[in-house]
ZAVO-50629 format. One record per residue: x, y, z of N, C-alpha, C in turn. Coordinates in steps of 0.05 Angstrom, whole numbers, plus 5000, padded with zeros to 4 digits. Layout:
BEGIN
XYZXYZXYZ/...
//
This chain:
BEGIN
296977836342299477746331299477506318/298077316330297877046318296677026288/294877226287293677236258295577356238/297277536245299577636227301377446220/302277276240304077056235303276856219/300176766224298976566206298776646178/297876936176297577046148300277046133/302577096148305077106136305576836127/305576656142305876366135304276266110/301876336112299976286088300776416062/301876646064302576816042305376656029/307176596048309476456040309076196028/307276036041306575766031305475786005/303575966001301976015975304076105955/306176295964307876385945309676165934/310575995952312275775944310875575926/308375505932306775325918306475445890/305575725890304675855866307275845848/309675895857311775865844312475605831/312175415847312575135836310675055816/308275165818306475105794307175275771/307975525773308475665749311175535739/312975465752315575305742314775075726/312674925735311874675723310674745695/308974975693307775045670308875275655/311375325661312775525644313375425616/313175605596313775485569316875435568/317175225549320175155548321075385529/323875425533325375645516325075545485/325575755468325775685440328475605429/330175515448332575455442332975165452/335375045444336074775452337174755480/336874965497337874975520335774915541/336374885567334374835585333375105598/330775095607329575345619331275425644/332575215656333975285684336675455676/337975405653340275575646339875845638/337375905624336476145618335776315642/334176195661333276315685335876365702/337676205708339476235726341976455716/342276415692344276615681343276905681/340376925671339077195674339077285704/338477095724338377205751340977285763/343277155750346077245762346677505747/345977525721346377785709344977995722/342277975728340978185739341978255769/342678045782343878065808346578215807/348178165789350778335784349778625780/347778675764347078945756346179105785/344678965798343679075827345879145840/347578925846350278965862351579205855/352279235826353679445815352679725824/349879765823348680005829348680075858/348679845875348979885905351879935914/353779795905356379785914358379905895/357779985873359580115850361579945838/361379675845362979475831361479225830/362779035815361278785808362178585832/360478395838361178205859363177985848/364677915865367477745857365977465855/363977355869363377105869360177075870/359276865862356176795864355176835893/356876715914355876775942355777055951/357677215938357677485947354777655938/353677545917351277655908348977605929/349577395945347077335964344877185950/345777055929343776915912343376625918/341276485918341176225925342376015903/343076115879343875965859346975875865/347275585864349975505867351375465841/353875425844355775415821355375205803/353774995811353174765793350474615802/348974565782346774385784346974125770/345173955771345273695754345673735728/344673995716344774015688346674185677/347474395692349174645683351274685704/353374825696355274965712355275245708/355175375730355275685728357875795736/358975965722361376095725361376395720/363076545733363376835731366076895725/366477075705369177205702368877485705/369877595726369377865739371778025730/371278275718373378475713372278725722/373878935721373279195732370779295718/370779255689368679415673366779215661/366678955669364778755657364578495678/362678345675362778085685361177925666/362777685657361377485642360277255660/357677205656356276975672355776725650/357176515656356776285638355076105649/353375955633351375755639352675525619/354375335626355475145613353874875617/352874815595351274525600353074315605/351774105622353173875628352173655612/350273715594349073515576349473555548/350773375534351573395508349273465488/346673455495344273525476343173785483/344673945499343574205505345574415497/344574645493346274895489347075035513/349175155516350375345537349175615531/349275765551348276055551350276235565/350276455555352276665569351476965569/351777105588351077365590353577545596/353377785584355878015592354478205602/355178295628354378535641356378735640/355878955626357979135620357179425631/359679525644359479795656359379975635/357380185636357480385615357380645628/358680865615358481135624356981295602/354581385611352781485593351181705606/351781955604350182175618347182145609/346982055584343982025576342481815590/343681575593342481355605342681375635/344481505646344881515675346181735684/344681975687346282215697347682225722/347282025738348281995766350981865765/351781775743354281615740353981365724/356181195727355980955711353680755716/352780615699350680435700351780185685/349879985683350679755668348679655646/349379485626347479395607348279085602/346678925593347078655592346578585562/347978385554347678255526347677935533/345677825525345077515527345677355501/347277135503348177025481347676695483/346576585462346176285464348276155446/349375915456351175775439349775675415/351275685392350075595368349675295364/351475145380351274865379351074755405/350074505405349674355432352274245440/352974195468355274105478355574185506/358074075516358674105544361074325546/361474495524363374685527362274945539/364175105549363475375559363275575535/360775695531360375845508362576065508/362876215483364876415481363576685493/365276845506364177065520363577295501/361577465506360777695489363177875486/363378015466365478185456365078445471/362778565470361978805483358778805488/357879015494355079025504353178995483/354078995456352278945433352778725419/355278565422355978375404356978105420/355577905410356077645419358777565411/359977385424362777235414362077005393/364176925381364076745363362376465369/361076395353359376105358357276165376/356276415383354076485396352176665381/349876675387347876875377346177025399/346177275391344777435411341677375414/341177395441338177325448336977585462/334477595461333277825475332077795503/333177595516332377465545333277685563/
//
């Protein structure tokens, strides 16, 4: 039993150290945004997709997702606008020299994509200009809002 516990601790410790090393050596995004905003908005969007598949609805808050991401970091503010058929995840830069990032998670009804019922799709959009404003929300699952450009993240 002690060996199992020690093994688990070693794996957890290695995983944490490995993650920290990977984060330090991760390539910088090809945008004027921070890698944090891209990672956090992506994580929140994917968490909403998983929540929708499990619960049949979108989570109302970041806390409801059970995600360790808080609503604000030193660099960015994270907001969600939740509706019945979509959720918009904003990554608003708190630094004037960085771009914001936004994701739209949309409920879709497609027998071809999901014969078991509704599923979701995501569009990621990067603010075209740097600043501390909230990026414009995507219009639909394929179209970014004004002042933003579609990204493949």
